[in-house]
N, C-alpha and C positions, 0 to 999 in steps of 0.2 A: 782079029776078034773084036767084036763090038761088045763092050759090057752094058748090060741094061741095068744091072744092080750095081751102082757104083760103090756103095758101102762095102759090099762083098769083095769087089775087086780091089778096092783100097785096102781092105783088111788082108788079103792075100798078097799084096805087093809090099806092104809097109815094112815088114821085117827085113826083106831083101834090100829095100831102100836104105834101111838103117846100117845093115851091115856094109852095103856098098860105100856109104858115106864114111863109115868108120875106116874102111880099108883105104879109102882115098884120102884119109885124114881131113875129112870135111865135116864140120858140126852138123848135127841133125835138127832140123826144125820140127819141133814138136807141136802138135795142135793143143794138147791139153794135158794137164798132170795125170788125170786118171788113165789116159791112153798110154803115156810114158810109163806109169807103173805097172800097168798091164804087161808091157813088154820088158819089164825089168830094168828101165833106164832112169837114172837120176835126172829128173826134169829140171830141177833148179840149176845143176851144174851145166847141163846142156844149154839151157837157154841163155845162161850168162856167156857161155863159151860162143854161141851163135851171134849175139849181140856184139861182141868184142872183135869178131873176125868174119862178120857177114860179108862185107864188100869184097875182101880178098879172097875169101872162099869162093864167092860167086864167079869172080873173075877166073880164078883156077878152074872150077867145074866147067866154065864155058870153053876154056882153052883145052881141057882135056877131051871133052866132046868134040870139039872141032878137030882135034888131032886124030881123034877116032873115025872121023868123017860123018858124025851125027850132027845135023842142022835142024 
């Protein structure tokens, strides 16, 4: 599927991306506080968690995707 309306596509995928990140114990990267509060997420704690664990989480995510055969 080719998305022509990227805002709508991102909006439909965003909650699933957050759930996947939480399930994999990865911090969610949030674009802004308004968007975070719309989805019921505490942006300040998520942002701090992301900053403190960004590199290790990125490496873990890459390893998980490679294990799953996603390149």
